[in-house]
N, C-alpha and C positions, 0 to 999 in steps of 0.2 A: 313724548317721553320714550327714551331709549329702552326698549323692552328688556335688554339684558342688564339694565341698571335699576331694577324694580326696588332694590333696597336703598336707593337714593331717590326720594320722592318728596313732594311738598306736603307739609302739615301746617295748617293755619297760615298759609302764605310764605312759609320758610322752607327752603330746601334742607332736607334732613338726611343724615346717615342713620339708617334704621329709625329710631325714635328720637335722635338727638339733632337739634338745629345746628347746621354748620356754623352759623353766626356765633353761637355760644362757644363752640370749640375755638373759633378764630379769636374771640375775645380773651380766651384763657391761654391759648397756646401760641397765637400769632400766626402770621403768614410770611412766605408761602409755607404750606404744610400738606403732607400727604395724609389722607383720611381713608381708612380701609374698613370694610364691613365684614365681620366674621360670618354673619348669616348668609351673605352673598357667596362666600367661599364654600360654605357647607352646602348650599343649594346646588352649586356646580358639581361638587364632589358627589353628592347623593344622586344627581341626575346621571352622571357617567357610570358610577358603580352600579346603580340600579338597572340601567339599560343592559350592562354586561351580564348581570346576574339573571335578568329575565331571559336573555338570549341563550345563556349557558347555565341553566339551573343545576345541572348534574355534575358539574366539574368544579375544581378549585378556582376561586376567583383570581383573575389576573392581578399581578402585583403592580399597583399604581405608584410609580416613582415620580414625584413632583419635580419638575425641572427647576432647580433652585435659582438659575440665572435670571428667571423672570422677576423674582422678588425674593431676596435672600435674607431679609430681616429674621433674626433667630426666633422672634415671637411668632412670625408667620410660619416658619418651619415647624415649630413646636405645635402650633394649632393644627396644621395639616396632618402632622403625625397623630394627633389625638383623634382625627377623623378616620385614620387608617392608611395614610400615605407613607411610602418609603421616599427615597430621594434619588434624583439623577444629578450628579455633580460634574463640573467641567474644570475644576481647579482644586489645588490643595487648600486654598482659602475657603472654598465651599465645603470641603471635608471638615475643616476646623469648625465652621459654623454648624454643620450637621451634628457633630459630636457634642458641641456646646448645647444644642437644642434637644439633645437626648435621643437622636435618631439611632435606631439599631443598625450597626454597620452591615448586618446581614440583609438589610433592605436598601442598601445603597449601591447604585451602579455608576461607573465612571465613564464619561465620554470625552472626546477631544482629540483633535488631530495633532496636537503638539505637546504631549505630556512630558514634563520635565522629570529628571531623575528623582528629585526630592518628592515630587507628587506621587510617582509610582511607588516609591518606598513607603511613604505615609499611608497610601491606600492598602498596600500589602500588610503592613504592620497592624492597621486597624481591622483587617479581616473583612473587607467589603464583599458584597455578593459577587460582583464580577467587574472586570475591566473590558470595555468595548474597544477592541483593537482596530486601528484605522490603517495600518500599513505593516509590511513585513519588517522594516527597520525598527518599528515600535515593538513588535513582537520579540525581536532579538534583544532589545534593551530590557523589556520586562523580564525575560528569562534570566538575563545577566544579574539584574538586581535581586530577583527572587532567589537565585543561587547564592548570592552573597549573604542574603538574610536567612538562608536555609528554610525558605517557605515555598509553598506551592501556590501558583496564581491561577485562579479560575478566570478564563477569558472567553469572550465571544468575538466573532469577527463582524465588523460593520460592513454590511453588504451594500454596494451602490447599485441600485436597480435601474439607473438611467431613466428615472421618472421625474418630471418637473412638478414641483409643488412649492408653495410659498406665495405670500401676498406681495412680494417685492423682490427684485433681482438680488438684493443683498441678503435675503433670508431664504433663498432657494438652495437646497443642499443635496438633492438626490440625483443630479445629472452627472454624466461622465466628466464633464468639464469642471465640476465643482471639486473642491479640495478634499472632500470627505469620503471615507470608505474605500472599499476594495472591489474592483470589478470581477465579473464571473470568471474571467480568464486567470485570475490570481487566487481566488478563494481555495481551490483545490490544492494549489501549491502551499498556501499559508497553513491549511489544515495539516498537510503532510509534514511540514517543518515543525509545527507545534507538537505533534504527536511524538516527534523524536527528541523533544526537549524535556529534560528530567524535572524541571520546575514549572512546567506549564500544563494545565488541564483545559483543553478546548471543550467548551460546553454547547456552543451553538452560534447563532447569528443575531445581529441587530440591524436595524434599518430606520432611517429617519429622512424624510424627503423634503422637509422645510417647515417653516413656521407661518401661521396665519394662512393655511391652505384653503383658498376660496373654492377651487374646483374640487369639491369633496370626493368626486369619483376617482380622483388621483390616489386616494387611499386604497380603494379597491384594486386599481390598476397595479399599484405597488405590491399589495398582498398577493396578487395572482402570480407574481414572479417567484414566490417562495416555495410552493409545493414541489415544483420540478427540481429546484436547486437542492432542497432538503433530501428528496428521494435519490438524487444523484450522489450526494455526499454519503448517505447511508449505504447505498449500493456499493460504494467503494470502501466501506468498512469504518466510516467516520461516525462519531457520536454527535447527534444533534438533539439536545434535551431542553434547550431554552431558545425562545424566540422573543427578542426585544423589538417590538414593532413601532417604537418611537411615539411622537406626539404630533403637534402642529395644528391642533383643532382651532378653527377660527372663532373669533368673538366679534360682536358688533361694535364698530367704531362709528359707522355712519349708516349704511344700508346694505351691509355685506350679507351674503347667503350663508346661513348657519349650517352647521353639520347636523344632519338627521341622526341623532344618537342611536335610535333604534335600528336604522339601516346600517350604521357603522358597526354596532354590536353584532348584527346579523352577519355582516361580512367577516368579522372575527370568528364567529361561531361556524360559519360555512367553510371558510378558507384556511384559517389558522388552527382552530381547535382540533380538526381531524388529524393534524400532524403530531398530536400527542406529545406536546412539550409544555413546560412552564411558559406562560405568556406574561410579558412585561410591557407596560405602557408608560410613556413619559409626558403626561400633560403638564404644561407650565402656564402659559398665558391664559389658557382656558379656565384654570381654577382661580386666578387672581386678577386678570385684566379688568373685568367689569366690576370688580369688588373694590375699586379705589378711585378716588378723585384727587386732583391737585387743587387745593384751595388757594386763591390769590386775591389780592386787593388792588383796586384801580388806583393808580398813582395820579394819573392825569388823563384828561380827554383833550387831545391836541388836534385842533381843527386847522386844515390847510385848504388852499384853493382847489387842490386835486382830490384829497381824501381826508377822512377823519381817522385818527389813531387812538386806540384804547391802549394806554401804556400801563402795564401791570407790574407787580413786584416779583412775579415768577419770571425766570429767564430760561434761555436755552440750556443753561447749565443745570437747571432743575428738571426740565423735560425736553430732551434732545430729539425725540422722535420726529417732530415736524421738520426740523432742520436737516436731520440725517436721512430720513426715509420719505420725505414729503407726506408725512402721516397726518391723517385727519383725526381731530378730537372734537367731539361736541362740546360746546361751551354754554353754560347756563348761569343766569343771574341767580344769586342765592336768595334774594328777596323778590318775591312775586310782585309785579308791577303792571299797571295799565298804561304806562307811558308808550308813546309811539315807537315803532321799530326804526333803528338806524343801521347804516352800513359802516362797519369798522374794519380797519386792519388792526388785529390784536397783536401787540408787540411787547417784548420785555425790555429790561434796562441794560442788557449786555451790549457792549460796544461792537456790535456786528449787525449788518443789515440782515444777515441770516437769522438773527434773533426775532423771528416773526412766526407766530403760531398759526396765523391764518390771514388771508387777504379777502376783503369784500364780504365779510361775514355779517349776516343780518342778526341783530341782537336788540333787545329792548334798550331804549335810551338809558345810559348809565352815567353816574356821576362819581367824582373823586371821592375815595373812601369806601365805596361800595364793594361788595365781594362777588367774585365769579368762581365757578368750578369748572375745571377741565376734566371731562368725564373719561371713563375707560382708561384710567391712568395707573391702575394697580400693577401692571406688568411693564417692565422696561422703562419705568419712570425713575424712581429713586435709584434703582439698580444701576442706571447709566448716568447718574448725576455726577457733577464735578465741582471743583472750586475755581473754575475759570473766572477771571476778574476778581479773584480773592473774595468770592461770595460764599458765605457759610452754607453748608448743606441744610436742607429743611428738616423740620421735625416730622416724625411719623407717628400716627395715632391709630389705634385699633379700637373700633366701636363694637360693643356687644349689647344690643338692645338699647337701653337708655343710659349706659355708662360708657366711659372710654378710658383707655390707658395710653400714656405716651410710651411708645415702644422704641423710640430713638429721640433723645433730646436734640434740640436745635444746636447745631455746631456754633461755637463762638470763634471770634477772630483769634483768640489766644490758642484755641484748639488747633487751628491751622498753623500758627507760628511755632507752636511747640514741636512741630515735626522738622523744623529747619534750624540751622545755626550758622553763624558767621565765623569763619576760621580766624584764629588768632593773628595770622600774618596779614589779614586785611585790617583788623582792628588797630594794628600798630601803625 
């Protein structure tokens, strides 16, 4: 049993989300469907917040801004807010979601290397806590828009520490070669420009080295770049009163090394806290990744001379991580069985060979109509889903103990078609 999925366990031979059998949810909601555990999210939040509080009992708690891109359902956002989270957003759409979910704008931070004019304007009008600036041209655009709106923009500069982090090349963000942030040679220049702008207030620095950071010591290495930079900026008369130190905490998909939260919190206490700033963290996947599964039904067991295929009703459009990142997800039969184990390629119905979740996976012998669960699917699952092959988006379900709520209805074909129209000149 995946230790990070303790809220998805067997009760009387049935895989359950908390105290609810997944088979019961499937019978009432259908498949494929994303199933989330509220208790799992709370456990993750409490572990991180508790470790930070223990390491720094005498100072204000860091502001934990959940990275909405991991899973942006408004019910998830509202639930995490109820636990104490703010929000990190990367688009205007996520800001709209945040406000709909009741998130206080003063607890929202904005990140992103390519912010559009409308996004910047919306963030300024909403009065969010800060905009994390990624380049000097972006700084100039923010100042222009703030001037037009007669508003003042609180900003921090995203510092690129040239530290490698992230579980895959595509989610590593802290190296000089990556598109994110500003190098040390430009930070001083950026601060100087900002302080000359009437509609900008520079507040500090942000930093994020990647996602699913397996080499957890990379956090310490990145943190250790900050004191000298902060001291240099302050010595030159610049204000540094906020440090946003990002996220990237790993979760278990297979056998990954987890972050020692107590060690991490101690690094924050020893390296960041003495700089006497507000501290902001951006956990995303860490809070929701292991709090969700993708529930799917076996359509066919296809046997060939070379291999056996388990064809399921979930496709790469529902969970793209294996196709996009070569990502591993544990797969579990929903009904406990004593059948012999078989070797399967687990594939979806999408018309792509890339629609393959895994090859050569050992699973108990399964039959048509039975259910499986793709584990650790609470982050970057539904959030990256699409209508490829005109497949409706799955339902999303939030479980709380022995009850559940459908937090997104399954999309219908008509929902998809309603977004399109045929021009009159074609109909003629």
